[in-house]
NUDOVEX-170688 format. One line per field, with one value per residue: y, z, x of N, C-alpha, C in turn; residue in one letter; residue number from 0. Coordinates in pm, whole numbers, plus 32768, in hexadecimal, padded with zeros to 4 digits. Layout:
N
nyy <- [Y	...]
nzz <- [Z	...]
nxx <- [X	...]
cayy <- [Y	...]
cazz <- [Z	...]
caxx <- [X	...]
cyy <- [Y	...]
czz <- [Z	...]
cxx <- [X	...]
aa <- [A	...]
i <- [NUM	...]
This chain:
189
nyy <- [ADC0	AD6E	AC74	AC69	ABB4	AA72	A9E8	A8BC	A842	A757	A66A	A615	A58C	A506	A561	A4D3	A4EA	A3F6	A394	A28E	A203	A235	A215	A2DC	A41E	A51B	A65C	A76D	A7FD	A8B9	A92E	A922	A9FC	A9DA	AA05	AA33	A99E	AA26	AA1D	A97C	A934	A91F	A8BF	A8EC	A832	A7BC	A748	A6BD	A6B6	A730	A6FE	A7B4	A7D7	A883	A85C	A77B	A78F	A707	A6F6	A75E	A6B2	A66A	A6D6	A77E	A732	A7EA	A7CC	A854	A862	A8C4	A80B	A71E	A6C4	A6B8	A5B3	A4FB	A411	A49D	A486	A4E2	A615	A6AB	A79E	A883	A87D	A8D8	A8F7	A807	A766	A687	A5FD	A5A2	A4C7	A4F0	A3EF	A382	A350	A334	A39F	A329	A362	A2BA	A2FD	A2CF	A2B6	A34A	A2E6	A28B	A2F5	A21C	A244	A1D1	A1FE	A172	A157	A0E6	A0B8	A105	A1A5	A1E6	A0CE	9FD1	9EE5	9E3F	9D76	9E05	9E36	9E53	9DDD	9DBF	9D9C	9C6D	9B88	9C3D	9CCF	9CE0	9DC6	9E18	9ECA	9F9E	9FBD	A0F2	A1F4	A1A0	A11D	A17B	A12B	A0F1	A0F1	A132	A13F	A114	A113	A05C	A03C	9F5D	9F4B	A01C	A070	9F94	9E8D	9EEF	9E43	9DED	9CFF	9BE6	9C5E	9D24	9E71	9F38	9FD3	A070	A18C	A22B	A36C	A407	A507	A55F	A526	A49F	A3C9	A3DA	A307	A2BF	A1C1	A11B	A00D	9EC8	9DFD]
nzz <- [E582	E465	E3BF	E281	E196	E13D	E043	DF5C	DE7C	DD90	DCD3	DB7E	DA85	D9E8	D8CB	D7D8	D6A9	D5FB	D552	D482	D40E	D4B3	D5A1	D660	D6FB	D652	D67A	D616	D61E	D619	D68A	D5E3	D587	D684	D713	D855	D94C	DA6C	DB77	DB1F	DA6C	D9DB	D9A5	D928	D94E	D935	D81C	D883	D8B3	D98B	DA10	DACE	DC00	DCD2	DD05	DD0F	DC1A	DAD8	D9EE	D8BF	D790	D6EB	D67F	D5BC	D582	D50C	D448	D47B	D3E8	D2CE	D22B	D27C	D272	D160	D13E	D1B5	D1A9	D1BC	D246	D173	D138	D1CC	D170	D20C	D2A7	D300	D214	D223	D32A	D41C	D453	D593	D62E	D766	D821	D911	DA2A	D9F8	D8DE	D7C6	D683	D572	D46E	D31F	D261	D130	CFD0	CFD1	CF6A	CF6B	CF1B	CEA3	CE60	CDD5	CDC4	CD39	CD53	CC2B	CBE4	CBAB	CC1B	CB62	CB03	CC12	CD11	CDFA	CF2A	D036	D15B	D272	D3AA	D457	D3A5	D30B	D1D9	D0B7	D011	CEC4	CE14	CD07	CBC8	CB4E	CABA	CA63	CB82	CC27	CD0B	CD66	CE23	CE24	CF0D	D007	D134	D238	D3B4	D3E7	D36A	D3C3	D413	D376	D2A0	D1BB	D0A0	CFC1	CEAD	CF4E	D046	D17A	D185	D21A	D32D	D2E7	D2BB	D280	D24F	D2CB	D291	D1AF	D056	CFC8	D038	D00F	CFF4	D003	CFA7	CFC2	CEC5	CF17	CE9D]
nxx <- [2959	28C2	2808	27B1	277B	27ED	28B3	28D8	2997	29CC	2A8B	2A17	2A45	2B5D	2C3D	2CED	2DBE	2E74	2F70	2F61	3057	3115	30BE	30BA	305D	2FAC	301C	3015	2EFB	2DBB	2C80	2B59	2A53	294C	2805	27E2	273D	2697	27A1	2842	2981	2AA0	2C0D	2D50	2E59	2FAA	2F74	2E8B	2D27	2C74	2B1F	2A4D	297C	289C	278D	265C	25D8	25B6	2693	2751	2740	280D	293F	2A53	2B8E	2C9C	2DB0	2ECF	2FB4	3068	30EF	30E0	2FBC	2F5B	2FB7	2F50	2E56	2D0C	2BBF	2ABB	2A59	2944	283B	2841	293C	2A70	2BAF	2CAC	2C54	2BBE	2A91	2A21	2957	28D7	28D4	2944	29EE	2B06	2B9C	2C5C	2CBE	2D19	2E02	2E38	2F5A	2F9C	2FFD	315A	32A4	33DE	3517	364D	3789	3886	39F2	3B26	3C9C	3CB6	3BFD	3A76	39B9	393F	3816	37F8	376B	369C	35F5	3504	34EC	3412	33A5	337E	32B3	3221	31F8	32E2	339A	33CB	34B4	34AD	3569	35A9	363C	3784	382D	3768	3678	3520	33E5	3291	3180	30B9	3135	3165	3136	31F1	329A	3346	34AC	3507	35C0	368C	36FE	37ED	3800	3849	38BC	38B5	389D	3862	378E	3654	356E	3432	340D	32F7	3297	32D4	329C	3355	3465	35C4	36DB	3823	390C	3A33	3AA4	3AA0	3ABA]
cayy <- [AD99	AD33	AC28	AC69	AB3F	AA2A	A98A	A841	A823	A6C0	A64F	A5B0	A563	A518	A521	A4EE	A4A6	A390	A367	A1EF	A1B2	A241	A20D	A36C	A47E	A5A9	A6C6	A7E9	A7EE	A916	A910	A978	AA52	A9C8	AA4F	A9B5	A99C	AA51	A9DB	A90E	A969	A8C9	A8F9	A872	A812	A757	A718	A659	A6DF	A709	A724	A796	A826	A890	A84D	A71B	A796	A6C4	A72D	A752	A62D	A646	A74D	A78F	A769	A809	A78F	A8F8	A851	A89C	A7B8	A676	A6BC	A656	A521	A491	A3EF	A4CE	A481	A532	A67D	A6EB	A81F	A8F5	A85D	A922	A89D	A7A0	A72C	A61A	A604	A542	A4C6	A4DD	A37F	A320	A3B0	A35A	A369	A31A	A355	A279	A339	A283	A31F	A32B	A291	A30F	A2AF	A20F	A241	A1A8	A22F	A112	A150	A0B4	A111	A122	A1E7	A1A3	A01B	9FA5	9E34	9DF9	9D61	9E48	9E11	9E7F	9D82	9DE8	9D36	9BBF	9B6C	9CB6	9CC9	9CF3	9E2D	9E03	9F60	9F69	A02D	A15C	A231	A16E	A11E	A1CF	A0D2	A13E	A0BA	A18D	A105	A123	A0E5	A03E	A03F	9EEE	9F8F	A088	A02F	9F2E	9E68	9EEF	9DD1	9DEA	9C7F	9B88	9C9B	9D67	9EC5	9F9D	9FE2	A0D6	A1A6	A2A1	A3E0	A3F5	A569	A58A	A4E1	A454	A3CC	A3A4	A2CA	A2B7	A185	A0C4	9F8E	9E66	9D7B]
cazz <- [E506	E43C	E324	E208	E13F	E106	DFAE	DF4C	DE1C	DD67	DC3D	DB68	DA30	D9C8	D84D	D793	D62F	D5E3	D4DE	D492	D3DA	D527	D626	D6AE	D6E9	D5FD	D6C7	D5E1	D618	D659	D66F	D580	D5E6	D6DF	D779	D8DA	D99D	DAF0	DBE5	DAD8	DA37	D9AF	D9AB	D8E1	D99B	D8F6	D7D2	D8B3	D8B6	DA1A	DA1A	DB7E	DC3D	DD60	DD0E	DCEA	DB8E	DA74	D997	D82C	D758	D6A4	D675	D53D	D5B2	D4BC	D45E	D43A	D3B5	D23D	D1FA	D2A6	D271	D0EF	D141	D1F1	D16B	D22A	D217	D109	D19B	D1D8	D14B	D27F	D2E3	D2DE	D1E7	D27F	D37E	D419	D4A7	D5E8	D688	D7F1	D838	D95D	DA78	D9BE	D85A	D772	D5EE	D518	D3C8	D2DD	D201	D091	CFAC	CFE8	CF0F	CF9A	CE9D	CEC1	CE01	CDCD	CD6A	CD53	CD2F	CB9E	CBC4	CBD5	CBF4	CB33	CB05	CC8F	CD57	CE4A	CF59	D0A6	D1AE	D2E0	D420	D444	D37D	D2AD	D141	D08F	CF88	CE56	CDE9	CC78	CB9A	CAC2	CA88	CA95	CBFB	CCA1	CD2A	CDBB	CE2C	CE5B	CF28	D090	D1A1	D2E1	D42B	D3ED	D2EB	D3F9	D431	D328	D279	D125	D06B	CF24	CEB5	CFEA	D09B	D1CD	D17E	D283	D339	D280	D30A	D238	D27F	D2B1	D297	D115	D00E	CF9F	D08C	CFB4	D026	CFAA	CFE0	CF55	CE90	CF56	CE3B]
caxx <- [295C	2812	2816	272B	2760	2864	288F	292A	29E0	29EA	2AB5	2992	2A80	2BFD	2C39	2DA3	2DD9	2EE5	2FB1	2F74	30C1	31B5	307B	30D8	2FEE	2FE7	3019	2FEE	2E8E	2D79	2BF7	2B06	29DC	28D2	27B6	27F2	2691	26CC	27CB	289A	29E1	2B1B	2C97	2DA1	2ED3	2FFC	2F1F	2E0E	2CD6	2C24	2ABB	2A18	28EB	284E	2715	2640	2594	25D7	2712	2761	274D	2878	29B0	2AA1	2BFE	2CE7	2E50	2F10	3058	3037	314B	30BC	2F54	2F58	301D	2EF8	2DD3	2CBB	2B56	2A7F	2A0D	28AE	2845	2868	29A7	2B0C	2BF6	2D0D	2C2D	2B7F	2A20	2A44	28E6	28EC	2890	296B	2A6B	2B87	2BB1	2CD3	2C95	2D89	2DEC	2E8C	2FAC	2F7F	3075	31F7	331C	345E	357A	36C8	37F7	3912	3A6C	3B81	3D03	3CB6	3B6F	3A0F	399E	3899	3803	37D9	36D7	3691	3579	350A	348B	33FA	33A9	3347	320C	31FE	3235	334E	336C	3439	34A5	34E1	35CC	3568	36B2	37E1	3816	371B	3615	34B7	336A	3231	3124	306B	318A	3100	3190	3223	3318	33A7	3525	352C	364A	36AD	3762	3814	3820	3814	390B	386A	38F2	3847	3706	360A	34CE	3405	33EA	326E	326C	32ED	325E	33C0	34DC	3633	3746	389E	395F	3AC1	3A7B	3ADD	3B0C]
cyy <- [AD36	ACFB	AC23	ABE1	AAFC	A9DC	A91D	A83C	A786	A6AF	A5DA	A53F	A56C	A4FB	A52D	A4AF	A468	A387	A2CA	A1A5	A1BA	A222	A289	A3BA	A4FC	A611	A72A	A7F4	A867	A8E1	A971	A9C7	A9F5	AA0A	AA14	A9F2	AA07	AA09	A96D	A963	A8E9	A920	A8A8	A888	A7A5	A706	A6C8	A6B8	A6DF	A74D	A73E	A7E6	A815	A88A	A7C8	A714	A72D	A742	A737	A6D5	A604	A6D3	A746	A7A0	A781	A80F	A819	A8E3	A833	A86E	A716	A66D	A677	A5CA	A4B2	A484	A410	A49D	A4F9	A593	A6A8	A773	A88F	A8D4	A8A8	A8B3	A84B	A775	A6BD	A611	A587	A534	A49A	A469	A330	A373	A3CC	A33B	A38D	A2FE	A33F	A2CD	A2F4	A2F3	A2F0	A2F8	A2E4	A2A5	A298	A1F9	A21E	A1D8	A1CD	A139	A10A	A0FE	A134	A16D	A1B5	A0F3	9FEF	9EFE	9DE1	9DD4	9D96	9E64	9E4A	9E0F	9DD4	9D8E	9CCA	9BCC	9BE1	9CB3	9D05	9D5F	9E3C	9E9D	9F53	9FE8	A07F	A18F	A1CF	A19E	A161	A168	A111	A0D7	A121	A155	A143	A0C6	A0D8	A057	9FBC	9EEE	9FE9	A02B	9F9F	9F2B	9E93	9E7B	9DDF	9D45	9C3C	9BD7	9D09	9DF5	9F20	9F98	A063	A0FF	A207	A2E7	A41A	A4A0	A5CD	A51A	A46E	A434	A370	A376	A2B6	A245	A152	A034	9F18	9DEF	9D95]
czz <- [E4EA	E3A7	E2EC	E1BC	E128	E07E	DF8C	DEBA	DDE9	DCD1	DC13	DAEA	DA20	D94A	D827	D703	D63A	D558	D4C5	D467	D459	D587	D684	D6AC	D68C	D66C	D69D	D5BC	D655	D654	D626	D5D3	D620	D72C	D7DB	D91D	DA38	DB30	DB9B	DA71	DA2F	D99E	D967	D929	D975	D8A4	D82C	D8E2	D927	DA08	DAA6	DB8A	DCAF	DD6D	DCE7	DC4E	DB2C	DA05	D91D	D809	D734	D6A0	D5F2	D592	D51E	D4BD	D42A	D3E1	D329	D1E1	D1F6	D27A	D1C4	D0FA	D180	D1D3	D1D7	D1DC	D1D8	D168	D182	D1B3	D19A	D2C8	D297	D277	D240	D2FA	D3A2	D48C	D51E	D643	D702	D849	D8D7	D9BF	DA45	D91F	D7F1	D6EF	D5AF	D48E	D39A	D27F	D194	D053	CF9C	CF81	CF78	CF0D	CED6	CE67	CE23	CD7B	CDC5	CD58	CCAD	CB7A	CBF9	CBBD	CBE1	CB26	CB8A	CCB7	CDDE	CE85	CFE6	D0F0	D242	D34B	D410	D424	D318	D231	D121	D00D	CF3C	CE18	CD65	CC48	CB2F	CA9B	CAC6	CB2B	CC64	CC7E	CD82	CDBE	CE62	CE8F	CFD5	D0F4	D222	D32E	D442	D37F	D321	D411	D3FF	D2E9	D1D9	D104	CFBE	CF0A	CF2E	D049	D0E0	D1B5	D206	D2BF	D2DB	D2DC	D2B0	D2A0	D252	D2AC	D1FA	D0C4	CFC3	D003	D037	D019	CFBC	CFE9	CF5E	CF36	CEC9	CF0C	CDFD]
cxx <- [28F1	2830	27B0	2720	27E6	2827	290A	2938	2A13	2A28	2A61	2A13	2B2A	2BF7	2CC8	2D89	2E5C	2F03	2FB2	2FF1	3131	3162	30A2	305D	3027	2FBF	2FFB	2F4F	2E58	2CEE	2BBE	2A91	2978	2887	27A4	2781	26F6	2719	2822	2900	2A58	2B8E	2D18	2E2B	2F22	2FAD	2E9C	2DAC	2C89	2BB0	2A99	299B	28CE	27C4	26C9	25F9	25E0	2657	270C	2774	27C2	28E7	2A15	2B30	2C5D	2D71	2E76	2FA3	3021	3094	311A	3037	2F2F	2F95	2FC5	2E7B	2D33	2C20	2B14	2A49	2982	2892	285C	28D5	2A39	2B62	2C78	2CE2	2BD2	2B29	2A2C	29AB	2929	28B3	28C8	29C3	2ADC	2B85	2C1B	2C98	2D12	2D79	2E66	2ED4	2F80	3015	30EF	3254	339C	34CA	3625	3735	3869	396D	3ABC	3C0C	3D07	3C32	3B02	39F2	3922	38B6	3811	376D	36CA	3616	3592	34C4	349B	33F4	336A	32BB	3202	324E	3280	3359	33D5	3439	34D9	350E	3596	35F8	370F	381A	37E8	3682	3596	342F	330D	3198	310B	30D8	3159	317F	31EF	32AD	335F	3437	3532	35A8	362B	373A	376E	384E	37F8	3873	38B2	38C7	38E1	37A5	36D1	3593	34B1	33F8	3363	3232	32B5	32B7	32D8	3429	3560	36B4	37A8	38FC	39B9	3A84	3AE0	3B10	3B97]
aa <- [M	T	V	I	A	T	T	T	A	T	T	R	H	V	V	R	L	I	N	S	A	T	L	K	P	I	T	A	V	R	L	G	A	V	A	W	P	T	G	W	W	A	R	V	V	D	G	T	V	V	V	G	S	S	W	A	T	D	G	P	E	S	L	D	V	I	I	T	D	G	V	L	A	P	L	L	A	L	P	A	L	Q	P	D	Q	P	P	N	S	V	R	V	A	L	T	A	A	K	I	D	V	L	L	D	P	T	E	L	T	L	T	V	V	V	A	G	A	A	G	P	S	G	G	L	H	V	E	V	R	G	T	L	G	S	P	T	V	T	L	T	Q	G	E	L	G	V	Y	S	A	T	Q	V	W	G	P	N	L	I	N	A	D	L	L	I	G	S	T	Q	V	R	K	V	S	L	D	Y	E	H	N	E	T	R	I	Y	V	V	D	P	T]
i <- [0	1	2	3	4	5	6	7	8	9	10	11	12	13	14	15	16	17	18	19	20	21	22	23	24	25	26	27	28	29	30	31	32	33	34	35	36	37	38	39	40	41	42	43	44	45	46	47	48	49	50	51	52	53	54	55	56	57	58	59	60	61	62	63	64	65	66	67	68	69	70	71	72	73	74	75	76	77	78	79	80	81	82	83	84	85	86	87	88	89	90	91	92	93	94	95	96	97	98	99	100	101	102	103	104	105	106	107	108	109	110	111	112	113	114	115	116	117	118	119	120	121	122	123	124	125	126	127	128	129	130	131	132	133	134	135	136	137	138	139	140	141	142	143	144	145	146	147	148	149	150	151	152	153	154	155	156	157	158	159	160	161	162	163	164	165	166	167	168	169	170	171	172	173	174	175	176	177	178	179	180	181	182	183	184	185	186	187	188]
């Protein structure tokens, strides 16, 4: 057997988009169009973009990672698009071997509907208390028995305590794939 040539491929970059609220990778992604130099390529595996090369030439300076989940993409604060950039994408500069891009959520609403034996419960003090050192979020009453707060909810408010008055009612966590999370509880007062 005659060997004509051998090629060694090397992983040059590993890119992930991370939801900063859940600290989990965003897996529904694909690549935007890239004019790859000879010997360079990329693949998406379980939401991770792997850029490789079998040549020592310079690769692309950046690539566009497109979020394909049409429900999730509008709930993330994506950087401003460049004129040549596809919608729902993040342009990632290929400056390191491992690149994690944190994407903050947009404002989300937590709504708690409180009812007792006589119907909706109004005039209550309803709040969400996160992990030690995190702020307490007070939910304001709109309709009778309906309390809500709209804000950017961070990872310190995942698995937070829901309090009505001084009574811890349950643990709560937002659904970061919807702009509103609605919870129904029984009035403990």
